[in-house]
N, C-alpha and C positions, 0 to 999 in steps of 0.2 A: 593465580600466581602474581604477585606485587612487582611490581614497577621497579622497586629496589634490586629484587632475586633477578629479575633480565639482566640490568647493570650487573651484577654481577659476574652470572653466567657469560654476558658478551664480552666482558673485560678478558674472563679466563680463557674466552675462545681464541679470542686474538694474542693471549698471550702464546698459548699452546699448538698453534698452528702455525707460530712462526717459525718455529725450531721445523716443520716441514714443509713448509713453506720457503725455507733453505736450500733445502736440496735441490739439484737442477734439475731441470726445464728435459723430460724427456724428447728427443728430437720423434719429430710429428711433420705430415705432411702442410701442402698450404692453406688449409681451410682451419685456420687459426681464428679468432675472436679480434686479434690484434691485424692482423695480415688482411682482415678484411675490412676495416673500418678503419681508413685510412685517412676521415677529415674529421675530425669530433669537436662538429660546429652545434650538432643541434641534439641536445639531450630530452627537451621538454615534453614534445609532441610524442616518441614513445617509449620515456625512459630508457635510450640506449642513442648510444652516440649517431650523430646519423648526418649525412652533406644535406643541405636546405634546400637543396634541390630537388633532394630527390626523396622530402617528407610528401606522405598523405594527406594531412588536414595543411589547411590554410596557416602558415606560422610565419614570423617576420623577426629578424633577428636586426638587434641594434650595436655597434660596436662599442666599445670604450672611446675608441678616437674620433669617432664620431657626435658620442656625447659631448666629449668634451671639447672640440672645436667652436659648436652650437651653444655653447656655455651652459649647458645645464648641469644642475645642480645638485637638484630635488625630480625626484623619479615623476611628479607629473610634471613636469615640464619638458621628459623626457614622450612619453606617454601619448603628449596632446599632438607630437608633429606625425603619428601615426595613421595613415587614413582608416577609418570605424570606428575609431577610438575618440569617446569624448568623456569631459571632464566633468565631476558631478555634485555641486554644494548643496552637502547637506550632513552638518557633525563633521566637517572637512570636507575635504578634495577627495570624491570618490573618482571611480571608475565605469562607462556606459560602456558594455559592449555588446553589438547584436542589436540593443535598444534594451537592455536588461539593466537592473539598476546593479550599483555598486556591489550590492551581500551577495550578487551572482559570482563573482569572478572570483576567481583563488589568486592568490599571491602568495607568490614564495622567495625563500632566497636561500638557494641553494640545492632545491628540490624539497626543501621543507616553511610548509606556513607557517608564516607572518601571525600573531594572533593580535588583538587587541581589538576591536570594532565599535564602535558607538551607532546604536540603531543602524545597522550593517555595516555600515561606512570603514573599511580602511583607509584612512588618512593617509595621500598617497608622499604629502609634504614631510610627515615625519622617515618617510626612505632616503637617503643620500644614497650618488650614483657613483660617488668617489669611491679608489677600490675593487670598483667590476670592470671583469674582462668583457661580460656582453650584457644586455635584457632579450630574452625571448619571449614570444607573445604567441601564443596558438591561441584563434577563434575557435569557435564550439565547444558544446557537450567531451569533457574532459575523465567525469565521474568513473570509466571504463577502467580509470587509470589514478583519479588522484581522489577519489570518492566528492566528499559532499561541498559547496560552493564551489565547482568546476564545473555547476552547468551551463556557464555562458562562454565559458574560456579561463585560460592561467596565462597569468604573469611569472616569468622566473627572473629573480634576478641572479647572475651566473659571477662571484667572488675570484679577482686573479690568485692562482694560485703565485708562492716563492719563487722568484725566477732564482736562476743560477750567478753567485756574485755578490757585489752590494749595491743598496740602491738606498737612495733618502731624494727626497722632494720635499717641498713647505709652497703652498698656495694662500697667497691674501687677497681677499675680494671684497670689494666696498660698494653702495650703491645705495640707490634714492631710500629715502622713507628710513634710514638709519641702518639700514640693513649690511651686514659685515659676517665675514665666512673666511676662518682660516684652517688651512688643512697641514697635518703633517703625517708624513709615510716613510720608515724606513722599511729595510728587509739585505735578509742575509740570507745567499742561499748556496750549498754545495750540492753533487751528484745526488746524494741520496738523502737531503732531509735540507729544508728550507723555511724558513719564520719571515712572516711580512706583520708587522702593527701599523694602522694607524687612527688618526685622534682627530676631530672632527668639534672647533664651536661654529654656530651659526644662530644668531641674531639676527633683533629686529627691532624697533620703538614700535611695528603697528603705525595701520592706517586709520583716518577718520573720513570717510566720504558724506557725511551727513554730520556736517558743524553744528548744525542749529540746534540737535541732541545731544545731550550728556553723552559720553561714552564712546568707545571707537568703533569703529566696523569693525578690524584685524587689531588682537590685543597683542601687546609687547613682547617681545619672550627672548626665553634664550635654549641651547639646545646645546648639550654635548652627548657627542659621541664616540667611542673608543672598540676597536675592530682587530682582531688577531689572527691568525690564518697560519698553520701548521702542517707541514708534509713531511712525510719521515717511511723512507722505503726499507721497510723492518729486515726484508728478506726480499730473494729475488723475486719471490710472486706475492709477494705483500707487503700493500702499502695503505699508509695509513697519516688520515689526514682529520683535522681538527678546527672549527670552526669557532669563532667563540665574539657576541658584539650586546656594548649594552649601551643604551642610551638612557640620557635626562634631561626632560625637558621643565620649564619656570615661566609663569605669565601673567601676567595682571592685566586686569582691564577694570570697566567699571559702567554700571548702566543707574540711571532713574526713573524711581515711580510717584505715582502720584499720592500722595498719601492724604489722611480722615481730613484732612482741612485744604483738599487741594493743592496743596504745597508739593513742588519735587521736592524727593529725599532720594538723594546721595548713595549707592552702595560700590565696596570695592569688592571686586571678584578675582578671586586668584585660585590657581592652580598648578599643579604639580605633578609631574610623569614620570614613572620609572618604565624601560623593558628592557628585556635580557631575553639572550637567549645562547644554547652551547651545542655543539651538535660536532659530537665524535663520527667518524666513520672509517668502515676496513675493508677492502678491496681485495681481493685473493683469489688468484686462480690457479683452478683445484689442477688443469690439465690443459692443454691447448684449445680445447672446445666449451669448456667451463669457466666461468667467474662469478665468485659469490659476490654479494654487496650485503654488508651488515652496520645498518645506522641505531644510532642513539642519538633521540633529540630531546630537551627541557625548554620553556618557554615561559617565564613570567611576561605581565604586566599587570601595571596598580598605578592608579588615578588618586588624585585626592582633588576635591573642589571644595573651598569656604569663599561663603560671602556676606561679607560682615559691613555693616551700615557705618559712615563716615562719622558723623557725627557724635557717637559713642562708641563704636566700633563693637556693638552689639552683634552677635550670630545671628544672621537673617537665611540660611541657607547653609547644608556641610551633604557632600554627597563620598563617599569612598566605593571601590572599586577595587578586586582583585583578582585576575584569574592567571591558570597554572595548566599550561600544555605538557605530559609528555608520551612521548613514542615511541616504539623499538619498530623494528622493523626487517628483514632477510629477503633477499631479493638474490634469482640465479639464473645467469642468462646463462643459456647451451646452445652451440653452433652446430646442430646436426651435419650440414652438409653446406654447402653454399648457393643452398634452396629454401633451406630452412633454418630459421632462428625461433627457441621459444624464449620468455623470461616469463619466471612463478615466482609470485611473493606471497608474504602474510608478515600481518603485523602488528602491536595492541595499538591501543591509545588511551589512557587518564589526564582525565580534565576535572581541573578542583576549579570555581569557582564562587567570591563573598560580596558581599560589600552591602551599604543600608537597602538599597533596596529587591536583595535574590535572601530571599530565607530560609534557612540552614535546619534537616529536620533535627529532633530531638538528642539523637545520637552524636552527630556531627557539628561541626563548625561551619562547615562551606557542604554545599552540595556536591555533590560528584558524580561523573558520566562517566566508561567504561566503555570500550568501542574494540570491536575484532573483525579484524578486513583481511581479505586475500583476493586476490587477481592475476587473473593467467592472460600470457599474449604471444599469439604467434604471428610470423612474419613469414611468406613463401614468397620465395620467385622464379614460377615458372618460366619465365623466360628473361634475357635483359631488359625488355621495353615493361616489362608487367612484377607492379609488387602489391600483393592480396595480404592485407594486415585485418587481423582480429582479434579483439581481446572485452575481459568481461571481469566487473569485481563485484563481491560478496562483500556488504556490511551489515552486522550484525552492532544493534544499540543496545542502552539499557535501555531507554525511555522512548524511545519510537520504533518504529515496524521495520524490520529486516529491509535490506536492497538489492538487487541482480540488476546491474548496469551494461548492457554490452554494449560495443560497438564494429561496424566493419568499415573499412577504409581502404578504398583499391587509386594505385598510383600509372597511370599509361603514360609510356614515352614512346607514342610510334614515331617521332625524329626525331633529332638530337636537340632543334630549335624546340620544342614542344613539348609539354608537362601537362596533364590531365589529369584533372583530383576530381575524387566525389568519395563522400563518405554519409553516412547513417546512423546514428548511434544514440542513445537512453543518458540522460544527464538526473541528478536530482542534488537539493540542496536539504540537506539535515533540518530539522526547526534550532530557533536561534536559540541562545542562551534565555532572552526575556520572555520566548514564547514557550518555551519547558519550565521555567524555574522562579518566574516574579514572582513577586508580591508587594504589590506597592498600593499605597493606598496617598491621595492629595490630601491635604490636610486644609488647602485652601477651598478647592476645589469640591470636595467631598466624593468624589468615585473612588474607585479601586480595580484594580486589574492584577490577575492572578495566572502566572502561564499553568500548561493543561498538567503538571506532578501537586500543583499546590494548588488547584481550582477548591476540588472537595476538598481539603483541610482548610482555607480561607473562607468557604461554605461557613462550614460548622461553627468556625469561632465567629461569623458575623451573627450566623443565627443564636449565639449561645449569648452574643453580646448583645440581644437585643438589639441589632441595627439596620434591619434585612425585612422590608415590607412585603415582598414576593418573592418565589424563586418560581424564575421563569423556564427554566429548564434544568433538571435534575443531573449533578456532578456525574451518580452513580451507572446512568443510562449513556451516557455517550463515549464514543470512542475514541483509541488513544490515536493521538496525534499524529499524522503519517506525516514522511519530509515530501517535498513540494516534487515533484519528477515532470520530465519533458519530453520529447523523441525530437531529433532535428537532424535534418539532412544538407549536405551544405557542398555544392558543385561548380567548379571552377575548374582554371588551369593558368600557365604560364607561357607564353610566345614570345618568342626573339623574331620578329619580321626582318631586321635587315641590324646591321653593326651598331652598337652601340645603343641598342632602344628594346626595351623588354614592356611586355603587357600583359598586367594580370587580372583578371578578375575573379570573385566570388560568388556564389550566389547561397542563399539559404532562407531555413525555416524551420520555427520550431515553435514545438504543441505544446505549452505547461498546463498543469493541469492540479490538482490538490495546493492551491496557491494559498497561504495560510492569512486570515483575517481577525480580525476580533469584532466580539459580538457579544450584546448583555443579555447576564445569564440570569441574575437577579437586580428586583430594585431595591434603593434603602430607604428606610425611614424621611428621609433630607430629599427624596426626590429625587437623588442621584443614583447610577451603574454601577454595577459591576463585571466588570467587561472578562471575558475568557478567550482565546484562542481555539481557530475551528480551520479545519481544511475547507473550503469555500468556492473559490475563484477557477476562470481558465485565462487565460489571455494566449494570444501568440504574438511573433514577431516575423518578422519576414522584409527581405532585403537583397542589394546586391550591394557587392567591395569591389572597388574598382582602383590600380593604378596604372600610370603610365610613366616608364621611367627613362629617362634619357640623355647619353653621354653622346655629346656632342665634341666631334674633333675640334680642339682647339689650338693646336700646334703643337713642338714641342716646347717641353717647360710650363705648357701650360695643361691643367685639367678642369673637366665643369661637367656638373651633372643636375638636374631636373627632373624632380619627381612633382606630377600631378594626381590626388588623388578624391574621390568619389563616392560617399552612402549615399543610398535610398534607402529609407525604412521604414516601414508601417511594423506600429506596435499598438494593437487594441484589446482590450476585454472583448468575451465571444459574449456578458450577460448585456452588455451595451447596445450592441451590435446587433443584437439580437431583441431588444427596446425599442429601436429607432427601428428595424424592420417593419411592430405592429404601431409605429404612429404614436408613442405612448412616454414618449420623451418629448419637452419646452423646455423652450428658452424665455428669459426675459430681460428688454432691453432696460438701457438706465431708466427711463420714462416709465416703467414698470410694465409695460406692454408685453403680451404673452405670443410667442408662435412656436408652431411645433417645426422639430427635428428630423433632418431625415440619416441617410446613413452617410452622404457626401457632404454634412456637415463633421460629422468624427474627423479629427484631425488624429484621435490617439493619447496614448496614457499620458500621462502630464511629464515633463522636461525631455521630451522625446521630440529630436528634429526631425521633420519628412527628407530634408536635406541638407548634407553637410560634404566641405572640400575642404582639402589643405593643397598647399604649392610647397616644394621645398625649392632651393636654388644654390647653390653651394659651386665657388670656383675657387680652384688655389695655383699660386704660381710659384712652382717647385722652385725654381734658382732660387728665391729670398723666402720660401719657408711661410707663405702667406696663403691666409683664408677670408676669404669674404662669405659670408652663410644669411640670406633674408629666407624667412617661414614665414607664413601664411595660416590661417584656418579661419575658415567660416561657417556657418550654422546659420538654416531659416527659424522662422519664430516655430515658439517652441507654446506649448499649455502652462500657463505656471500658478494660475489662482481660479476658482470657482464660486463666481459672484454671485451669480443667481440659481447657486443648489441645486444643479441635475446632474452633478458628478461628472461633468467634461467642462474643456476649455470649448467656446463657442463666441463669445463675444469679444471683440480686438480690443477690447481693456481686461480680457483674461489669459495675454500674449505677451512675451516675450520677444522685442523685434528683434529681428535679423540683426547679424552685427560681424565683424570681420576683427582680428587681432592679427596683426605681424609685429616680429621680431625680428630682430638681425645683429651680428656680431662682424668681427672682424678681428683676425686673430696672426700674429707673428711670431716664428718661432727665432732666436738668434743664438748660435753658441756659444760657449763661454772656451775656460780653456779645457783643453783635457778631452774627458765626457761629460765632461757641465753643459749644461742649456738652460735659457731659459725663454721664455713663454709670455707677452702682453696681450692681454684681450681688453676691449673696449665694446659695450652691447648696449643694445638700451633692446627693454620689450617693451609691446603694448607700444609702438611707433607712433599711433595717429590720435595715442588718446582716448581709447577706446574705456568710456563707464558706462557701467546699470546698476548704481546704488539700493535700486529699491528692488532688482532680480538677482547679479550676480554678482556678492561682496567680495569675490578674487578678483575682482576687477579693477585694480585699483590706482590708473589711469599708467600713464607714461612710468618707465624705471628705467633709467640710466647705470649704469655698470662699470668698473674698470675692474681688473683682475692680474698677477703678478704672477708666475709660477715658477721656482729654480729647480730643478732638478741635476744628480749627480750622478 
């Protein structure tokens, strides 16, 4: 069945059930979905509304008010304050969760995946936080509910639905490096319907941390985003929602290369990006105990890069990429009694992509992938202090082996001030597009890389062209690429030892196997190699996350909050550990002297800090509506490079030194005429002007900003 046919059926079903749903709801007992779920605070952890303190897996919620008062405008600025979450600079600003690279964390917008990753990284700076109601973060594998890319966790951006009445707000912000942002939001709502529109412009002149060389560290850019949300109670038991978003960015930069005569040749580098999403959803209460949610989702992501020589505008490099994602899903929630709640769902996904590095088959312009999945979850409440949650999902894909991913979670409440959580589950990450469909030859260096579905075709073509000297591995005898998979355990809890004090601790262990890596499959006549993708490596990550949150008594009219977070992490490659145990790994100091390395010399995977900490301090003066906020983050040293060629970081000059960054904001709101309000904010990011030009390009130094928000 095609996706277009599914859309037509979905629309017809929504219109058809509207007449049925308009009938009065039959009278029933108290055991209804609506009466049991009193506080719909969290939806990501279980795909159903649930109070945060009653979730059995590690979950964090950030409110819109908290994000606004700390001066955050982009998702990266929000997540960096959460204990256990670290930013990762690689093809944009990505997120590291429990030691996993950014490609292992799923980013959702209203429960649907945000597409458009580069080398596995989804740039968090693409996503604004304006218009959000909250951000939910779930740690640990969530593939049993969300499938691929949720191996490390899930971040879900929940947009605010239109309220009743009329709302209008405008925000202007200006800061260092020519950074500016303007947001206009308007909404109107009635009892049965509401509409909200938002327009955002975000721009910067970029910055340069290495003025001795030509070209900026971060490019200048202009980003436009439009967002719309619609709610409509079509009938007494039928609610329809529609969300749409489109964003466009233009950026410009430059770089210099050494020409044949030794002189520097300068180039202009211009990029263009457009991404969009459309998300209709219908929620039908079939009866007091049953709810059916049907969803359609479509998204697109397109980029264009052009690099030209400045002196004559000659084209040096061009790259285009186009990704399309279509999804249809249905989920049924059944409340059998106050002790049993079941959720079951199924869906279809169709993806297409094209571009200069992705070769389509002869009979179609774009490589295509189709996926079918089904999931089941059951929550059992044997008593008021116990919840057992079991879930599983089955994914079948055209181009890699099918996967079944289960999870079991337990919540115990032995006392009102104590919550104990434990979960064990499996996660997986599907092969990335480049690992399946890439067909790329570097004309300058002479090597070639093929995805698993293009490898046999690519080898045959190179052989026919006389470019191969020797085939090292016969593509016909290779196994299909498998999804990377893991087994993970999370154990922890939250205790409130006294008024205004809460301590949360979570220990985690992730055992990951079938990691996908490149390996030579043929040698070319020019001496270079042809590379393919294979399941090779095994790693593990383990550690502890902890947070202490204190609300000290500050007297009438005052409110204060202090939060301290810490993470201990070990992330290691099992093959490296075995080689170190055998004594076959050596290091080389800058003078060329070799020495044997042991397990104690192994600090783990590159880019992982063994220790990291966060600090948040907030003070509110309620009579004047004044908020002062201080936020800090520290991470210990981490491996960055391999100068002695042994595959790990062991020398002091192979590490990024430890550093700490502090941000501060001061916000005050002023009432104006009638319902109008003005809010003024002053802030500084990177208060102590910390920079690491060679290692952390996302640290530009101290940045000041001021913002004005008017709301009616």
